[in-house]
N, C-alpha and C positions, 0 to 999 in steps of 0.2 A: 798157058791160056788164062785169060781174065774173064770173069763173069760179073754181071751186075744184076741187081734186083730192084725193080721199081714198084711203087705202090700208087694207086690212084689218090688224088688229092682228097682230103676230108672236106666234105661239103655239109653245110647245115640245111635245115628244112627249107630255107629260101633259095637254096642252090648257090649260096655264097661260100667262099673258102674260109675255113677257120683260120684266124690269125692273119688275114690278108693285109690288114693295116696295122700300124704300130699301136693304135688305140684298142684294137681287138686282139692283139697278140697276148698269149699267156706263156710265161717262162717258168721253168723249174726252179731257177735261182731266186731266193727271196730278195736279192738285191735288185732284180729286174721286175719281179712281180711280187708284191708283199703277200704273206701267207693269207691275210684276210682277203685280198683281191683274188688270189688263186681260188680260195674257197668260194667266194662270191661268183666267180666266173661260172662254176658248175651249177650253182644255185639258179643262175639266170638262163640256163640252156632251155631251148624250146621243147615243149612236150614231144613234138614230132621227131626230135633227135635222140630221145632217151634210150630207146632199145638199142640203137646202133652204138651209142657211146658206152653203154654197159658192156656190150659184146666186145668192143675194141679195147677198152681201158681197164676193165676189172677182171678178176679171176673167178667170178661167180659162175656157177653152172647155169645152163639154160633154164632149168626149172625154177631156180631161185630168181633169175631175172624176170621170168614170166609172172611169178607171184608178186614181185615188187611193182611191175607195170600194172597188173590187175588192181592191186591195192591203190595205186596212184590214180587210176582212171575213175575210181569211185568218187574221189574228191580232189580233182586236179588243182583247185585253188590252194590246197594245203601244201603242194609241192613236195609230197613225201618222197617221190623217186629222186628228185633233184637233191634233196637234203642227204639222202643215203649215198648218192653218187659223190656229192661234194665231200662228205665225211670219209668215204672209202679212199678216194684219190688223195685228199689232203693228208690223211694219216700215212699213206704209203710214201708220199713224197717228203713230207715235213715232220712226221712223227705225231704221236697222239697228243702230247702235251701242247704243242703249238697249235695243233688242229682244234683242240678244245677252246683255246682262247679265240681263235677265228670264229668258231661256231657260236660262242657266247656273245662276241661282239656283234655278229649278225643278228642274233636273237634280240639283243637290246635295241638295235636300230629298227627292227621290224616289229617291235612291241610284244615279243614273246618272252621277254625276261625283264624284270624290274631292275633298273640301273642301280638302285640302292643296294642291291645284292652284290654288285661288282667290287672286286678288290682292286688294290692299286695297280697290280700288274695288268689286269684287264683294261682298266681305265687308260693306262699308258699305251696299250695297243690301240684303243679307240682314238686316242689323241693324234695318232699318226695317220688316221684314215678320214677324219672329219675336220672341219675348220676348228682351229684351236688357238687360244690366246692365254697369256699369263698376266696377272695383275697382283699388286699388293694392296689394293684399295677396294676390295669387294665388301668386306664386313661393314655393316652400318649404312651402306649406300643403297639407293633405290634400284629396283629391278630395271627401271628404264635406262639407267646408266649402264647396267650390265648388258642389256640388249644391244646398245650401241657399241660398247667395247668389244663384244663378241663378233660384231659384224652382222648380227641377225636383223638389225634395223639400221637404217641410214641416219635416223635422227630421233630425238626424244619424242617428237610429234608422231612419227610413225610408230614408235614403241607404244605410246599411249593408245593409239588407234588399234594396234594389234591386240593389246590387252583387253580393250573394251569389246572387241569382236570375239574374244575367247580363243584366240589362236596362239597363246603363249603357254608353254609348259616348263616348269622348273623341276628337274629331276623326275620327270614323268607326271607331275601333278599340275593341273591347270591353274593358272593365276590370272585373275581378272582385275585386281586392284592395283592401280599405278602407285599407290602408297606403300606397297609391299617393300620392306627393307630386308636386305640379305643379312642373315645372322649366321653364327657359327654352327647352328643346328642344321642349316641348309647344306653344309659341306659334306661331300662324299669322302671316301677314303683318300688320303693324301691331299686333301684340300681342293678337290675338283667340284664343280657344279656343271650340270648339263642343262642346256636350253634347247627347246624345240619351238620353232616359229612355223606355224602352219602344219602340214602333214609330214613333210619330208626334210625340212631344213634343221638338221641336228648340229649342235655346236657344243664344245667343251671349253670351260674356262678354269684355270688352276690358280688358286690363291697361294701366294708365296709370302710368308711372313719373315 
């Protein structure tokens, strides 16, 4: 005799299937879903899905889950429950060391960690997740050239306008002067510099001598 077991499809708070499309699918293999994207998937889950996901995917007891949800509900914008869920699942699937890099990369992009504290390994992780370019001509050049090279601005004219508007950040520090020259002091570990244009457009450029 042959028996089969079926389970209902996992739906999110909007009634949609998890992983229904290729863009929404999450894989255990880091070759299909990077460790950073795996971590970020759980960071982005809806508040309404949290309790169900904790019960399905963690080994926490019900009292611990209730405590986490209660703590989260006091300040939902801090996404405390999402962060704990992401950390728990990513550690169990990919190990603590890789999870720490994914967590720190996320913290940098969401303004919770100063990129100047990042080491070369973490910057390499980031370079695989956000727009990235290499150059051998950063030092001594104007920041407007760097903005165009990185793809953050389409032209020097746009770069100058963004600078005047106060929408350009170099390694997390606002830059408003178009006369700003890139120096060796601006380089992060392993010759990286980070640019942010506006609120969410993050880019990395690596200087190779």
